[in-house]
PyMOL commands that place a pseudoatom at each C-alpha (Angstrom):
pseudoatom trace, name=CA, resn=UNK, resi=1, chain=A, elem=C, hetatm=0, pos=[214.622, -8.657, 176.507]
pseudoatom trace, name=CA, resn=UNK, resi=2, chain=A, elem=C, hetatm=0, pos=[213.770, -12.268, 175.766]
pseudoatom trace, name=CA, resn=UNK, resi=3, chain=A, elem=C, hetatm=0, pos=[210.938, -14.258, 177.341]
pseudoatom trace, name=CA, resn=UNK, resi=4, chain=A, elem=C, hetatm=0, pos=[211.395, -18.044, 177.295]
pseudoatom trace, name=CA, resn=UNK, resi=5, chain=A, elem=C, hetatm=0, pos=[208.303, -20.019, 178.303]
pseudoatom trace, name=CA, resn=UNK, resi=6, chain=A, elem=C, hetatm=0, pos=[208.067, -23.742, 178.998]
pseudoatom trace, name=CA, resn=UNK, resi=7, chain=A, elem=C, hetatm=0, pos=[204.554, -25.150, 178.912]
pseudoatom trace, name=CA, resn=UNK, resi=8, chain=A, elem=C, hetatm=0, pos=[203.471, -27.806, 181.365]
pseudoatom trace, name=CA, resn=UNK, resi=9, chain=A, elem=C, hetatm=0, pos=[201.203, -28.579, 184.279]
pseudoatom trace, name=CA, resn=UNK, resi=10, chain=A, elem=C, hetatm=0, pos=[202.094, -27.738, 187.892]
pseudoatom trace, name=CA, resn=UNK, resi=11, chain=A, elem=C, hetatm=0, pos=[202.226, -30.399, 190.589]
pseudoatom trace, name=CA, resn=UNK, resi=12, chain=A, elem=C, hetatm=0, pos=[204.154, -33.552, 191.302]
pseudoatom trace, name=CA, resn=UNK, resi=13, chain=A, elem=C, hetatm=0, pos=[201.637, -35.761, 189.491]
pseudoatom trace, name=CA, resn=UNK, resi=14, chain=A, elem=C, hetatm=0, pos=[202.722, -34.211, 186.176]
pseudoatom trace, name=CA, resn=UNK, resi=15, chain=A, elem=C, hetatm=0, pos=[206.452, -33.966, 186.861]
pseudoatom trace, name=CA, resn=UNK, resi=16, chain=A, elem=C, hetatm=0, pos=[208.554, -35.419, 184.019]
pseudoatom trace, name=CA, resn=UNK, resi=17, chain=A, elem=C, hetatm=0, pos=[205.551, -36.451, 181.936]
pseudoatom trace, name=CA, resn=UNK, resi=18, chain=A, elem=C, hetatm=0, pos=[205.563, -36.034, 178.156]
pseudoatom trace, name=CA, resn=UNK, resi=19, chain=A, elem=C, hetatm=0, pos=[203.282, -32.992, 178.483]
pseudoatom trace, name=CA, resn=UNK, resi=20, chain=A, elem=C, hetatm=0, pos=[205.805, -31.334, 180.819]
pseudoatom trace, name=CA, resn=UNK, resi=21, chain=A, elem=C, hetatm=0, pos=[208.929, -31.418, 178.667]
pseudoatom trace, name=CA, resn=UNK, resi=22, chain=A, elem=C, hetatm=0, pos=[208.592, -27.626, 178.393]
pseudoatom trace, name=CA, resn=UNK, resi=23, chain=A, elem=C, hetatm=0, pos=[209.043, -27.385, 182.172]
pseudoatom trace, name=CA, resn=UNK, resi=24, chain=A, elem=C, hetatm=0, pos=[211.961, -29.857, 182.008]
pseudoatom trace, name=CA, resn=UNK, resi=25, chain=A, elem=C, hetatm=0, pos=[213.723, -27.734, 179.385]
pseudoatom trace, name=CA, resn=UNK, resi=26, chain=A, elem=C, hetatm=0, pos=[213.211, -24.550, 181.428]
pseudoatom trace, name=CA, resn=UNK, resi=27, chain=A, elem=C, hetatm=0, pos=[214.558, -26.235, 184.569]
pseudoatom trace, name=CA, resn=UNK, resi=28, chain=A, elem=C, hetatm=0, pos=[217.674, -27.316, 182.670]
pseudoatom trace, name=CA, resn=UNK, resi=29, chain=A, elem=C, hetatm=0, pos=[218.026, -23.860, 181.056]
pseudoatom trace, name=CA, resn=UNK, resi=30, chain=A, elem=C, hetatm=0, pos=[217.776, -22.190, 184.476]
pseudoatom trace, name=CA, resn=UNK, resi=31, chain=A, elem=C, hetatm=0, pos=[220.486, -24.513, 185.765]
pseudoatom trace, name=CA, resn=UNK, resi=32, chain=A, elem=C, hetatm=0, pos=[222.749, -23.674, 182.839]
pseudoatom trace, name=CA, resn=UNK, resi=33, chain=A, elem=C, hetatm=0, pos=[222.169, -19.953, 183.439]
pseudoatom trace, name=CA, resn=UNK, resi=34, chain=A, elem=C, hetatm=0, pos=[222.800, -20.467, 187.169]
pseudoatom trace, name=CA, resn=UNK, resi=35, chain=A, elem=C, hetatm=0, pos=[219.397, -19.085, 188.212]
pseudoatom trace, name=CA, resn=UNK, resi=36, chain=A, elem=C, hetatm=0, pos=[216.464, -20.584, 190.104]
pseudoatom trace, name=CA, resn=UNK, resi=37, chain=A, elem=C, hetatm=0, pos=[212.699, -20.435, 189.866]
pseudoatom trace, name=CA, resn=UNK, resi=38, chain=A, elem=C, hetatm=0, pos=[212.436, -18.735, 193.230]
pseudoatom trace, name=CA, resn=UNK, resi=39, chain=A, elem=C, hetatm=0, pos=[209.468, -16.395, 192.714]
pseudoatom trace, name=CA, resn=UNK, resi=40, chain=A, elem=C, hetatm=0, pos=[205.897, -16.493, 191.506]
pseudoatom trace, name=CA, resn=UNK, resi=41, chain=A, elem=C, hetatm=0, pos=[204.706, -13.741, 189.199]
pseudoatom trace, name=CA, resn=UNK, resi=42, chain=A, elem=C, hetatm=0, pos=[202.490, -13.546, 186.111]
pseudoatom trace, name=CA, resn=UNK, resi=43, chain=A, elem=C, hetatm=0, pos=[200.575, -16.628, 187.347]
pseudoatom trace, name=CA, resn=UNK, resi=44, chain=A, elem=C, hetatm=0, pos=[203.753, -18.658, 186.993]
pseudoatom trace, name=CA, resn=UNK, resi=45, chain=A, elem=C, hetatm=0, pos=[207.178, -19.418, 188.367]
pseudoatom trace, name=CA, resn=UNK, resi=46, chain=A, elem=C, hetatm=0, pos=[209.870, -17.084, 187.095]
pseudoatom trace, name=CA, resn=UNK, resi=47, chain=A, elem=C, hetatm=0, pos=[213.640, -16.913, 186.966]
pseudoatom trace, name=CA, resn=UNK, resi=48, chain=A, elem=C, hetatm=0, pos=[215.625, -13.953, 185.685]
pseudoatom trace, name=CA, resn=UNK, resi=49, chain=A, elem=C, hetatm=0, pos=[219.029, -14.023, 184.032]
pseudoatom trace, name=CA, resn=UNK, resi=50, chain=A, elem=C, hetatm=0, pos=[221.363, -11.926, 181.922]
pseudoatom trace, name=CA, resn=UNK, resi=51, chain=A, elem=C, hetatm=0, pos=[222.961, -13.387, 178.822]
pseudoatom trace, name=CA, resn=UNK, resi=52, chain=A, elem=C, hetatm=0, pos=[225.617, -11.256, 177.172]
pseudoatom trace, name=CA, resn=UNK, resi=53, chain=A, elem=C, hetatm=0, pos=[224.055, -8.173, 178.744]
pseudoatom trace, name=CA, resn=UNK, resi=54, chain=A, elem=C, hetatm=0, pos=[220.484, -8.969, 177.670]
pseudoatom trace, name=CA, resn=UNK, resi=55, chain=A, elem=C, hetatm=0, pos=[217.790, -9.619, 180.258]
pseudoatom trace, name=CA, resn=UNK, resi=56, chain=A, elem=C, hetatm=0, pos=[216.105, -13.006, 179.927]
pseudoatom trace, name=CA, resn=UNK, resi=57, chain=A, elem=C, hetatm=0, pos=[212.947, -13.982, 181.781]
pseudoatom trace, name=CA, resn=UNK, resi=58, chain=A, elem=C, hetatm=0, pos=[212.142, -17.677, 182.154]
pseudoatom trace, name=CA, resn=UNK, resi=59, chain=A, elem=C, hetatm=0, pos=[208.498, -18.540, 182.822]
pseudoatom trace, name=CA, resn=UNK, resi=60, chain=A, elem=C, hetatm=0, pos=[206.715, -21.763, 183.788]
pseudoatom trace, name=CA, resn=UNK, resi=61, chain=A, elem=C, hetatm=0, pos=[202.971, -21.011, 183.849]
pseudoatom trace, name=CA, resn=UNK, resi=62, chain=A, elem=C, hetatm=0, pos=[201.091, -22.383, 186.863]
pseudoatom trace, name=CA, resn=UNK, resi=63, chain=A, elem=C, hetatm=0, pos=[197.710, -22.016, 185.156]
pseudoatom trace, name=CA, resn=UNK, resi=64, chain=A, elem=C, hetatm=0, pos=[197.623, -25.597, 183.860]
pseudoatom trace, name=CA, resn=UNK, resi=65, chain=A, elem=C, hetatm=0, pos=[198.269, -26.301, 180.220]
pseudoatom trace, name=CA, resn=UNK, resi=66, chain=A, elem=C, hetatm=0, pos=[194.940, -25.262, 178.695]
pseudoatom trace, name=CA, resn=UNK, resi=67, chain=A, elem=C, hetatm=0, pos=[195.143, -21.760, 180.228]
pseudoatom trace, name=CA, resn=UNK, resi=68, chain=A, elem=C, hetatm=0, pos=[198.858, -21.154, 179.615]
pseudoatom trace, name=CA, resn=UNK, resi=69, chain=A, elem=C, hetatm=0, pos=[198.088, -18.119, 177.491]
pseudoatom trace, name=CA, resn=UNK, resi=70, chain=A, elem=C, hetatm=0, pos=[196.856, -16.201, 180.550]
pseudoatom trace, name=CA, resn=UNK, resi=71, chain=A, elem=C, hetatm=0, pos=[200.285, -16.398, 182.181]
pseudoatom trace, name=CA, resn=UNK, resi=72, chain=A, elem=C, hetatm=0, pos=[202.186, -15.783, 178.939]
pseudoatom trace, name=CA, resn=UNK, resi=73, chain=A, elem=C, hetatm=0, pos=[200.084, -12.707, 178.100]
pseudoatom trace, name=CA, resn=UNK, resi=74, chain=A, elem=C, hetatm=0, pos=[200.706, -11.214, 181.568]
pseudoatom trace, name=CA, resn=UNK, resi=75, chain=A, elem=C, hetatm=0, pos=[204.459, -11.708, 181.260]
pseudoatom trace, name=CA, resn=UNK, resi=76, chain=A, elem=C, hetatm=0, pos=[204.606, -10.522, 177.641]
pseudoatom trace, name=CA, resn=UNK, resi=77, chain=A, elem=C, hetatm=0, pos=[202.741, -7.308, 178.425]
pseudoatom trace, name=CA, resn=UNK, resi=78, chain=A, elem=C, hetatm=0, pos=[205.541, -6.181, 180.712]
pseudoatom trace, name=CA, resn=UNK, resi=79, chain=A, elem=C, hetatm=0, pos=[208.585, -7.967, 179.384]
pseudoatom trace, name=CA, resn=UNK, resi=80, chain=A, elem=C, hetatm=0, pos=[208.562, -8.409, 175.615]
pseudoatom trace, name=CA, resn=UNK, resi=81, chain=A, elem=C, hetatm=0, pos=[208.786, -5.679, 173.011]
pseudoatom trace, name=CA, resn=UNK, resi=82, chain=A, elem=C, hetatm=0, pos=[207.128, -7.964, 170.445]
pseudoatom trace, name=CA, resn=UNK, resi=83, chain=A, elem=C, hetatm=0, pos=[206.010, -11.580, 170.097]
pseudoatom trace, name=CA, resn=UNK, resi=84, chain=A, elem=C, hetatm=0, pos=[209.258, -12.202, 168.188]
pseudoatom trace, name=CA, resn=UNK, resi=85, chain=A, elem=C, hetatm=0, pos=[211.099, -11.853, 171.533]
pseudoatom trace, name=CA, resn=UNK, resi=86, chain=A, elem=C, hetatm=0, pos=[209.168, -14.791, 173.014]
pseudoatom trace, name=CA, resn=UNK, resi=87, chain=A, elem=C, hetatm=0, pos=[210.008, -18.474, 172.626]
pseudoatom trace, name=CA, resn=UNK, resi=88, chain=A, elem=C, hetatm=0, pos=[207.417, -21.071, 173.695]
pseudoatom trace, name=CA, resn=UNK, resi=89, chain=A, elem=C, hetatm=0, pos=[208.763, -24.585, 174.406]
pseudoatom trace, name=CA, resn=UNK, resi=90, chain=A, elem=C, hetatm=0, pos=[206.248, -27.437, 174.423]
pseudoatom trace, name=CA, resn=UNK, resi=91, chain=A, elem=C, hetatm=0, pos=[205.591, -31.099, 173.644]
pseudoatom trace, name=CA, resn=UNK, resi=92, chain=A, elem=C, hetatm=0, pos=[204.438, -32.315, 170.228]
pseudoatom trace, name=CA, resn=UNK, resi=93, chain=A, elem=C, hetatm=0, pos=[202.879, -35.746, 169.705]
pseudoatom trace, name=CA, resn=UNK, resi=94, chain=A, elem=C, hetatm=0, pos=[203.098, -35.418, 165.937]
pseudoatom trace, name=CA, resn=UNK, resi=95, chain=A, elem=C, hetatm=0, pos=[206.909, -35.404, 165.993]
pseudoatom trace, name=CA, resn=UNK, resi=96, chain=A, elem=C, hetatm=0, pos=[209.079, -38.470, 166.575]
pseudoatom trace, name=CA, resn=UNK, resi=97, chain=A, elem=C, hetatm=0, pos=[210.510, -38.890, 170.050]
pseudoatom trace, name=CA, resn=UNK, resi=98, chain=A, elem=C, hetatm=0, pos=[213.397, -36.480, 170.555]
pseudoatom trace, name=CA, resn=UNK, resi=99, chain=A, elem=C, hetatm=0, pos=[212.886, -34.435, 167.378]
pseudoatom trace, name=CA, resn=UNK, resi=100, chain=A, elem=C, hetatm=0, pos=[213.022, -30.627, 167.670]
pseudoatom trace, name=CA, resn=UNK, resi=101, chain=A, elem=C, hetatm=0, pos=[211.259, -28.129, 165.398]
pseudoatom trace, name=CA, resn=UNK, resi=102, chain=A, elem=C, hetatm=0, pos=[211.558, -24.369, 165.677]
pseudoatom trace, name=CA, resn=UNK, resi=103, chain=A, elem=C, hetatm=0, pos=[209.036, -22.180, 163.860]
pseudoatom trace, name=CA, resn=UNK, resi=104, chain=A, elem=C, hetatm=0, pos=[208.451, -18.434, 163.609]
pseudoatom trace, name=CA, resn=UNK, resi=105, chain=A, elem=C, hetatm=0, pos=[204.687, -18.695, 163.375]
pseudoatom trace, name=CA, resn=UNK, resi=106, chain=A, elem=C, hetatm=0, pos=[201.801, -20.953, 162.535]
pseudoatom trace, name=CA, resn=UNK, resi=107, chain=A, elem=C, hetatm=0, pos=[198.759, -22.607, 163.925]
pseudoatom trace, name=CA, resn=UNK, resi=108, chain=A, elem=C, hetatm=0, pos=[198.819, -24.259, 167.303]
pseudoatom trace, name=CA, resn=UNK, resi=109, chain=A, elem=C, hetatm=0, pos=[197.715, -27.546, 165.768]
pseudoatom trace, name=CA, resn=UNK, resi=110, chain=A, elem=C, hetatm=0, pos=[196.128, -29.826, 168.341]
pseudoatom trace, name=CA, resn=UNK, resi=111, chain=A, elem=C, hetatm=0, pos=[198.097, -28.451, 171.303]
pseudoatom trace, name=CA, resn=UNK, resi=112, chain=A, elem=C, hetatm=0, pos=[195.686, -26.759, 173.719]
pseudoatom trace, name=CA, resn=UNK, resi=113, chain=A, elem=C, hetatm=0, pos=[198.425, -24.914, 175.604]
pseudoatom trace, name=CA, resn=UNK, resi=114, chain=A, elem=C, hetatm=0, pos=[199.713, -23.314, 172.424]
pseudoatom trace, name=CA, resn=UNK, resi=115, chain=A, elem=C, hetatm=0, pos=[196.134, -22.580, 171.321]
pseudoatom trace, name=CA, resn=UNK, resi=116, chain=A, elem=C, hetatm=0, pos=[195.692, -20.635, 174.556]
pseudoatom trace, name=CA, resn=UNK, resi=117, chain=A, elem=C, hetatm=0, pos=[198.941, -18.705, 173.964]
pseudoatom trace, name=CA, resn=UNK, resi=118, chain=A, elem=C, hetatm=0, pos=[197.965, -17.758, 170.404]
pseudoatom trace, name=CA, resn=UNK, resi=119, chain=A, elem=C, hetatm=0, pos=[194.488, -16.721, 171.515]
pseudoatom trace, name=CA, resn=UNK, resi=120, chain=A, elem=C, hetatm=0, pos=[195.658, -14.586, 174.459]
pseudoatom trace, name=CA, resn=UNK, resi=121, chain=A, elem=C, hetatm=0, pos=[198.493, -12.912, 172.536]
pseudoatom trace, name=CA, resn=UNK, resi=122, chain=A, elem=C, hetatm=0, pos=[196.176, -12.313, 169.575]
pseudoatom trace, name=CA, resn=UNK, resi=123, chain=A, elem=C, hetatm=0, pos=[198.684, -13.570, 167.023]
pseudoatom trace, name=CA, resn=UNK, resi=124, chain=A, elem=C, hetatm=0, pos=[200.085, -16.819, 165.682]
pseudoatom trace, name=CA, resn=UNK, resi=125, chain=A, elem=C, hetatm=0, pos=[203.406, -15.053, 164.994]
pseudoatom trace, name=CA, resn=UNK, resi=126, chain=A, elem=C, hetatm=0, pos=[204.974, -16.430, 168.151]
pseudoatom trace, name=CA, resn=UNK, resi=127, chain=A, elem=C, hetatm=0, pos=[208.252, -18.352, 167.895]
pseudoatom trace, name=CA, resn=UNK, resi=128, chain=A, elem=C, hetatm=0, pos=[207.979, -21.862, 169.232]
pseudoatom trace, name=CA, resn=UNK, resi=129, chain=A, elem=C, hetatm=0, pos=[210.163, -24.878, 169.883]
pseudoatom trace, name=CA, resn=UNK, resi=130, chain=A, elem=C, hetatm=0, pos=[208.208, -28.097, 169.564]
pseudoatom trace, name=CA, resn=UNK, resi=131, chain=A, elem=C, hetatm=0, pos=[209.679, -31.222, 171.137]
pseudoatom trace, name=CA, resn=UNK, resi=132, chain=A, elem=C, hetatm=0, pos=[208.723, -34.637, 169.833]
pseudoatom trace, name=CA, resn=UNK, resi=133, chain=A, elem=C, hetatm=0, pos=[207.309, -36.919, 172.484]
pseudoatom trace, name=CA, resn=UNK, resi=134, chain=A, elem=C, hetatm=0, pos=[206.230, -39.665, 170.094]
pseudoatom trace, name=CA, resn=UNK, resi=135, chain=A, elem=C, hetatm=0, pos=[202.880, -40.423, 168.559]
pseudoatom trace, name=CA, resn=UNK, resi=136, chain=A, elem=C, hetatm=0, pos=[202.555, -44.068, 169.466]
pseudoatom trace, name=CA, resn=UNK, resi=137, chain=A, elem=C, hetatm=0, pos=[199.074, -43.659, 170.931]
pseudoatom trace, name=CA, resn=UNK, resi=138, chain=A, elem=C, hetatm=0, pos=[195.946, -43.730, 168.833]
pseudoatom trace, name=CA, resn=UNK, resi=139, chain=A, elem=C, hetatm=0, pos=[194.079, -40.415, 168.693]
pseudoatom trace, name=CA, resn=UNK, resi=140, chain=A, elem=C, hetatm=0, pos=[191.651, -41.514, 171.405]
pseudoatom trace, name=CA, resn=UNK, resi=141, chain=A, elem=C, hetatm=0, pos=[194.542, -42.410, 173.720]
pseudoatom trace, name=CA, resn=UNK, resi=142, chain=A, elem=C, hetatm=0, pos=[196.579, -39.217, 173.266]
pseudoatom trace, name=CA, resn=UNK, resi=143, chain=A, elem=C, hetatm=0, pos=[195.589, -37.703, 176.606]
pseudoatom trace, name=CA, resn=UNK, resi=144, chain=A, elem=C, hetatm=0, pos=[196.863, -40.747, 178.495]
pseudoatom trace, name=CA, resn=UNK, resi=145, chain=A, elem=C, hetatm=0, pos=[199.966, -40.770, 176.301]
pseudoatom trace, name=CA, resn=UNK, resi=146, chain=A, elem=C, hetatm=0, pos=[200.976, -37.133, 176.933]
pseudoatom trace, name=CA, resn=UNK, resi=147, chain=A, elem=C, hetatm=0, pos=[200.136, -37.306, 180.639]
pseudoatom trace, name=CA, resn=UNK, resi=148, chain=A, elem=C, hetatm=0, pos=[202.249, -40.445, 180.976]
pseudoatom trace, name=CA, resn=UNK, resi=149, chain=A, elem=C, hetatm=0, pos=[205.911, -40.637, 181.852]
pseudoatom trace, name=CA, resn=UNK, resi=150, chain=A, elem=C, hetatm=0, pos=[208.612, -41.665, 179.414]
pseudoatom trace, name=CA, resn=UNK, resi=151, chain=A, elem=C, hetatm=0, pos=[209.433, -45.368, 179.340]
pseudoatom trace, name=CA, resn=UNK, resi=152, chain=A, elem=C, hetatm=0, pos=[212.926, -46.396, 180.501]
pseudoatom trace, name=CA, resn=UNK, resi=153, chain=A, elem=C, hetatm=0, pos=[213.920, -47.156, 176.888]
pseudoatom trace, name=CA, resn=UNK, resi=154, chain=A, elem=C, hetatm=0, pos=[212.954, -43.561, 175.918]
pseudoatom trace, name=CA, resn=UNK, resi=155, chain=A, elem=C, hetatm=0, pos=[214.833, -41.725, 178.695]
pseudoatom trace, name=CA, resn=UNK, resi=156, chain=A, elem=C, hetatm=0, pos=[218.160, -41.422, 176.880]
pseudoatom trace, name=CA, resn=UNK, resi=157, chain=A, elem=C, hetatm=0, pos=[216.530, -39.976, 173.744]
pseudoatom trace, name=CA, resn=UNK, resi=158, chain=A, elem=C, hetatm=0, pos=[214.480, -37.434, 175.700]
pseudoatom trace, name=CA, resn=UNK, resi=159, chain=A, elem=C, hetatm=0, pos=[217.458, -36.422, 177.866]
pseudoatom trace, name=CA, resn=UNK, resi=160, chain=A, elem=C, hetatm=0, pos=[219.473, -35.741, 174.706]
pseudoatom trace, name=CA, resn=UNK, resi=161, chain=A, elem=C, hetatm=0, pos=[216.520, -33.806, 173.243]
pseudoatom trace, name=CA, resn=UNK, resi=162, chain=A, elem=C, hetatm=0, pos=[216.246, -31.681, 176.397]
pseudoatom trace, name=CA, resn=UNK, resi=163, chain=A, elem=C, hetatm=0, pos=[219.956, -30.805, 176.154]
pseudoatom trace, name=CA, resn=UNK, resi=164, chain=A, elem=C, hetatm=0, pos=[219.578, -29.893, 172.456]
pseudoatom trace, name=CA, resn=UNK, resi=165, chain=A, elem=C, hetatm=0, pos=[216.495, -27.827, 173.310]
pseudoatom trace, name=CA, resn=UNK, resi=166, chain=A, elem=C, hetatm=0, pos=[218.475, -25.892, 175.927]
pseudoatom trace, name=CA, resn=UNK, resi=167, chain=A, elem=C, hetatm=0, pos=[221.168, -25.310, 173.297]
pseudoatom trace, name=CA, resn=UNK, resi=168, chain=A, elem=C, hetatm=0, pos=[218.446, -24.078, 170.904]
pseudoatom trace, name=CA, resn=UNK, resi=169, chain=A, elem=C, hetatm=0, pos=[217.098, -21.695, 173.554]
pseudoatom trace, name=CA, resn=UNK, resi=170, chain=A, elem=C, hetatm=0, pos=[220.582, -20.317, 174.144]
pseudoatom trace, name=CA, resn=UNK, resi=171, chain=A, elem=C, hetatm=0, pos=[221.064, -19.855, 170.404]
pseudoatom trace, name=CA, resn=UNK, resi=172, chain=A, elem=C, hetatm=0, pos=[217.706, -18.027, 170.200]
pseudoatom trace, name=CA, resn=UNK, resi=173, chain=A, elem=C, hetatm=0, pos=[218.790, -15.720, 173.022]
pseudoatom trace, name=CA, resn=UNK, resi=174, chain=A, elem=C, hetatm=0, pos=[222.271, -14.993, 171.663]
pseudoatom trace, name=CA, resn=UNK, resi=175, chain=A, elem=C, hetatm=0, pos=[221.850, -15.174, 167.874]
pseudoatom trace, name=CA, resn=UNK, resi=176, chain=A, elem=C, hetatm=0, pos=[218.126, -15.032, 167.146]
pseudoatom trace, name=CA, resn=UNK, resi=177, chain=A, elem=C, hetatm=0, pos=[215.477, -17.387, 165.812]
pseudoatom trace, name=CA, resn=UNK, resi=178, chain=A, elem=C, hetatm=0, pos=[216.807, -17.721, 162.253]
pseudoatom trace, name=CA, resn=UNK, resi=179, chain=A, elem=C, hetatm=0, pos=[220.171, -18.952, 163.502]
pseudoatom trace, name=CA, resn=UNK, resi=180, chain=A, elem=C, hetatm=0, pos=[218.469, -21.373, 165.895]
pseudoatom trace, name=CA, resn=UNK, resi=181, chain=A, elem=C, hetatm=0, pos=[216.188, -22.682, 163.131]
pseudoatom trace, name=CA, resn=UNK, resi=182, chain=A, elem=C, hetatm=0, pos=[219.142, -23.199, 160.768]
pseudoatom trace, name=CA, resn=UNK, resi=183, chain=A, elem=C, hetatm=0, pos=[221.139, -25.046, 163.392]
pseudoatom trace, name=CA, resn=UNK, resi=184, chain=A, elem=C, hetatm=0, pos=[218.482, -27.147, 165.171]
pseudoatom trace, name=CA, resn=UNK, resi=185, chain=A, elem=C, hetatm=0, pos=[215.835, -27.962, 162.551]
pseudoatom trace, name=CA, resn=UNK, resi=186, chain=A, elem=C, hetatm=0, pos=[218.285, -30.227, 160.733]
pseudoatom trace, name=CA, resn=UNK, resi=187, chain=A, elem=C, hetatm=0, pos=[217.825, -33.202, 163.070]
for i in range(1, 187): cmd.bond("trace and resi %d" % i, "trace and resi %d" % (i + 1))
show_as sticks, trace
zoom trace
């Protein structure tokens, strides 16, 4: 079984902000898989699908970003044989707008949601898909930057990135992380 997690903050105030691109990707992935986030479980919204006979659980934590690991750990305990079966999708200010980077492991960097996931799972060997949301803000302005919405001139680039991210998630599910890294880390 695969567990795909999109990090974000619940509530309409955060909808479609840079910090919520993980939620946006999961919404689009659910649509492609023809499933809905119709239940709450594991302190998050879940949707369940089957892809080529394999069960896939989609999770959007409702714990707010900085406590995302609580929700992920609950879901992983019951639904993932190992951390390698989990893919965390989240925003990255240190990547150019629209860039995608898949990694098998590593530090969480400055991302508090990913820090929480690593801490609660007890390992940094968690596959992740980082989505570039641009680093135009100075370090002191990063909070306002990530909690802000995309400008109209950025919408096309982020929409294309969301579609590529959904493709990367599907590749992870069907072919594994190495195949997804080889195909999607080129851009």
